C-alpha positions as CSV (number, residue, x, y, z in Angstrom):
1,M,-62.1,91.9,44.1
2,M,-63.2,88.1,44.2
3,K,-63.7,88.0,40.5
4,K,-60.6,89.2,40.2
5,M,-59.0,86.6,42.4
6,I,-60.0,83.4,41.0
7,A,-60.0,84.5,37.6
8,F,-56.3,85.1,38.8
9,L,-56.8,81.8,40.8
10,M,-57.8,80.0,37.5
11,A,-55.5,81.5,34.8
12,L,-52.5,80.5,37.0
13,T,-53.7,76.9,37.3
14,M,-54.1,76.8,33.4
15,L,-50.7,77.8,33.3
16,L,-48.9,75.3,35.8
17,S,-51.1,72.4,34.4
18,L,-50.2,73.1,30.6
19,S,-46.4,73.7,31.7
20,L,-47.4,70.5,33.2
21,A,-48.7,68.6,30.2
22,C,-45.7,70.0,28.3
23,A,-43.2,68.1,30.5
24,E,-45.1,65.1,30.5
25,G,-45.6,64.9,26.8
26,I,-41.8,64.6,26.2
27,T,-41.3,61.4,24.2
28,T,-37.8,59.5,25.3
29,L,-37.1,56.1,25.2
30,E,-38.1,55.6,29.0
31,K,-41.0,57.9,30.0
32,G,-39.7,61.0,32.7
33,K,-35.4,59.9,31.6
34,F,-33.0,61.2,29.1
35,I,-30.9,58.2,28.3
36,Y,-27.9,59.0,26.8
37,S,-25.5,56.8,25.2
38,T,-21.9,57.7,26.1
39,S,-17.9,56.9,26.0
40,P,-16.4,57.7,29.8
41,D,-12.7,57.6,28.7
42,F,-13.1,61.5,27.4
43,P,-12.1,63.4,30.1
44,P,-12.7,66.9,30.2
45,F,-15.7,65.9,28.7
46,E,-17.0,63.1,30.5
47,Y,-16.1,59.9,32.4
48,T,-15.6,58.0,35.6
49,D,-14.4,59.6,39.0
50,D,-12.6,57.5,41.9
51,N,-16.1,55.9,42.3
52,D,-17.0,54.9,39.1
53,N,-19.4,58.2,38.6
54,I,-19.7,59.9,35.5
55,V,-18.3,63.5,35.1
56,G,-17.5,66.5,33.3
57,I,-18.3,69.3,30.5
58,E,-21.3,67.0,29.4
59,P,-22.9,65.3,32.2
60,E,-23.2,68.3,34.0
61,L,-24.8,70.2,30.4
62,I,-26.7,67.1,30.7
63,A,-28.1,67.1,34.0
64,L,-29.1,71.2,33.7
65,I,-30.6,71.2,30.5
66,C,-32.6,67.8,31.8
67,E,-33.4,70.0,34.9
68,K,-35.3,72.5,33.1
69,I,-37.1,70.4,30.9
70,G,-38.2,68.0,33.4
71,L,-36.3,64.9,32.9
72,E,-33.6,62.9,34.7
73,A,-30.5,62.5,32.9
74,V,-29.6,58.9,33.1
75,P,-25.9,57.6,31.2
76,L,-25.4,54.4,29.4
77,P,-21.8,53.7,29.3
78,M,-20.3,52.0,26.2
79,D,-17.1,52.8,23.3
80,F,-17.6,55.8,20.9
81,D,-18.0,53.3,18.3
82,G,-20.7,51.8,20.4
83,A,-22.3,55.1,21.4
84,L,-22.8,56.4,18.0
85,E,-24.6,53.5,17.0
86,A,-26.7,53.2,19.8
87,A,-28.6,56.5,19.0
88,Q,-28.8,55.9,15.7
89,S,-30.4,52.2,15.8
90,G,-32.8,53.7,19.0
91,K,-30.8,52.1,22.3
92,S,-30.7,55.4,23.3
93,D,-32.2,58.9,23.2
94,A,-29.0,60.6,21.7
95,I,-25.1,60.1,22.1
96,V,-23.7,62.8,24.3
97,S,-19.9,62.3,24.0
98,G,-17.9,64.7,22.8
99,V,-19.4,64.9,18.8
100,T,-18.0,66.6,16.2
101,V,-20.2,67.9,14.0
102,T,-20.0,66.5,10.7
103,E,-21.7,66.5,7.4
104,D,-21.8,63.0,6.5
105,R,-23.2,62.6,10.7
106,K,-25.8,65.1,9.9
107,L,-27.3,62.3,7.0
108,V,-28.3,60.4,10.5
109,Y,-28.5,62.5,13.6
110,D,-30.3,65.9,14.0
111,F,-27.5,67.6,15.9
112,T,-28.2,70.4,18.7
113,T,-26.9,74.0,18.8
114,P,-23.0,73.4,18.6
115,Y,-21.6,74.4,22.4
116,T,-17.9,74.6,21.5
117,T,-15.1,74.8,19.4
118,I,-12.0,71.8,19.6
119,I,-8.9,71.0,17.0
120,Q,-7.3,68.1,16.7
121,A,-3.3,67.8,18.7
122,I,-0.9,65.4,18.0
123,V,0.2,63.9,21.4
124,S,3.9,62.2,22.0
125,K,6.3,61.5,24.9
126,D,7.6,65.1,25.2
127,G,5.6,67.1,22.3
128,K,8.4,65.8,19.6
129,I,5.6,64.8,17.1
130,T,4.4,67.6,14.6
131,M,2.7,67.2,11.6
132,D,5.3,66.5,9.4
133,D,6.2,63.9,11.1
134,L,2.8,61.8,10.8
135,A,3.8,60.2,7.5
136,N,6.8,58.4,9.2
137,V,5.3,57.6,12.9
138,T,2.2,54.7,14.3
139,I,-0.1,57.0,15.2
140,G,-3.2,55.8,17.6
141,V,-6.3,57.1,17.5
142,Q,-10.0,56.1,18.8
143,R,-12.1,53.8,16.8
144,G,-15.7,56.3,15.0
145,T,-13.4,59.3,15.8
146,T,-13.5,61.9,13.8
147,G,-8.8,61.5,14.1
148,H,-9.6,58.2,13.2
149,I,-10.7,59.9,9.9
150,Y,-8.4,62.0,9.5
151,A,-5.4,59.2,10.0
152,E,-6.5,57.4,8.6
153,D,-7.7,59.3,5.0
154,D,-4.1,61.0,5.5
155,Y,-1.4,57.9,6.7
156,E,-1.1,54.8,6.5
157,N,0.6,53.7,9.7
158,V,-2.2,54.1,12.5
159,I,-3.7,51.7,15.2
160,V,-7.5,52.0,15.9
161,Y,-8.3,51.2,19.5
162,D,-11.9,51.1,21.2
163,T,-11.1,53.4,23.7
164,Y,-8.5,56.5,24.2
165,S,-7.5,54.3,27.3
166,L,-6.4,51.7,25.2
167,A,-4.6,54.5,22.9
168,F,-2.8,55.7,25.6
169,Q,-1.4,53.2,27.3
170,A,-0.6,51.9,24.0
171,L,1.5,55.3,23.5
172,Q,3.2,54.7,27.0
173,N,4.0,51.4,26.1
174,G,5.8,52.7,22.8
175,Q,3.2,50.4,21.2
176,V,2.6,53.5,19.0
177,D,4.9,56.8,18.5
178,C,1.5,59.8,19.0
179,I,-2.2,59.8,19.8
180,L,-3.9,61.9,17.1
181,V,-7.1,63.3,19.9
182,D,-9.7,66.6,20.6
183,D,-6.7,69.3,22.0
184,L,-8.2,69.7,25.3
185,V,-8.8,65.4,25.7
186,G,-5.6,65.1,24.8
187,Q,-4.4,68.6,27.5
188,A,-6.5,66.2,29.8
189,Y,-4.2,63.2,29.6
190,A,-1.2,64.8,29.3
191,K,-2.2,66.5,32.4
192,R,-2.7,63.3,34.0
193,L,0.4,61.1,32.6
194,P,4.3,62.4,33.2
195,G,6.8,62.8,29.9
196,L,3.2,63.6,27.8
197,E,3.3,66.9,25.6
198,V,0.0,68.7,23.1
199,V,0.9,70.0,20.1
200,P,-1.5,71.7,18.0
201,T,-2.7,70.4,14.0
202,T,-3.5,72.0,10.6
203,Y,-6.6,70.4,10.5
204,E,-10.1,72.7,10.7
205,P,-11.2,73.3,13.8
206,E,-14.4,71.5,14.7
207,E,-17.7,72.3,16.6
208,F,-19.0,70.1,19.5
209,G,-23.3,68.7,19.5
210,F,-25.5,66.2,21.0
211,G,-26.9,63.5,18.3
212,F,-30.3,62.9,18.5
213,A,-31.3,59.9,15.7
214,K,-32.5,61.5,12.5
215,G,-36.3,62.6,12.6
216,K,-37.0,61.3,16.4
217,Y,-37.1,63.6,18.0
218,P,-38.1,66.8,16.9
219,E,-39.8,68.6,19.7
220,L,-37.1,67.3,22.0
221,L,-34.6,68.6,20.2
222,A,-36.1,71.9,20.6
223,D,-36.6,71.8,24.2
224,F,-32.7,70.6,24.5
225,N,-31.7,73.6,22.3
226,A,-33.9,76.3,24.3
227,A,-31.8,75.2,27.0
228,L,-28.7,75.0,25.6
229,Q,-28.8,78.2,24.1
230,E,-29.9,80.1,27.3
231,L,-27.2,78.8,29.2
232,I,-24.8,79.4,26.3
233,D,-26.0,83.1,26.5
234,T,-25.8,83.8,30.2
235,G,-22.1,82.2,30.1
236,K,-23.0,78.8,31.6
237,V,-21.8,77.5,29.3
238,E,-18.0,78.2,29.5
239,E,-17.9,78.4,33.0
240,I,-18.9,74.4,32.9
241,I,-15.8,74.1,30.2
242,L,-13.1,76.2,32.3
243,K,-14.4,74.6,35.8
244,W,-13.6,70.7,34.3
245,N,-10.2,72.4,32.6
246,E,-8.6,73.3,35.5
């Protein structure tokens, strides 16, 4: 019996050591930390609360994933265009900022498994502007977003802002007629700003994922995908999305 107990304890020690080694072996910019660039003016995905904490769907997801793989989640706030560049150039470990997975972006980023789907929407005063009107109105967009890409590809009267906060301020001030934005984000701003309504577009649905610099972190990406898939399979991702949309 004593020999069996000793063998069991030795095996358990080896498993614990292996687990610890895996956690310590994860390569990031700073040991033990996962630094992610993000644009926190994108409710309900990420935004600052009254205490200047970055909160929302994605910070909560990232915190849970990092807890599972033994890292501390550290947000690095900036504008969206800068957040994209930071992940690509190695100033952050990844971009976590409501990023649509596109073929062009796949050329420079390794994306996690997509965790949700959105569509582009139009936000205007009283919801009077639809897809049929976009050619004849002034459209506000955030720099670097798919809304920015679609608007400049299809229309001429486009004004580009560094943040959605500035774009929605311009809408309220009458400097633009509408904003082209992801539907859940448009709905979140419409809840906060009286008189705004959201109308869906006919653009193709988009999938969100977290983006790592191409080829830089294959092991970290694999760990992220495993943890994220577990959260998807157990319904936790959907629970978090519903929570932040209340």
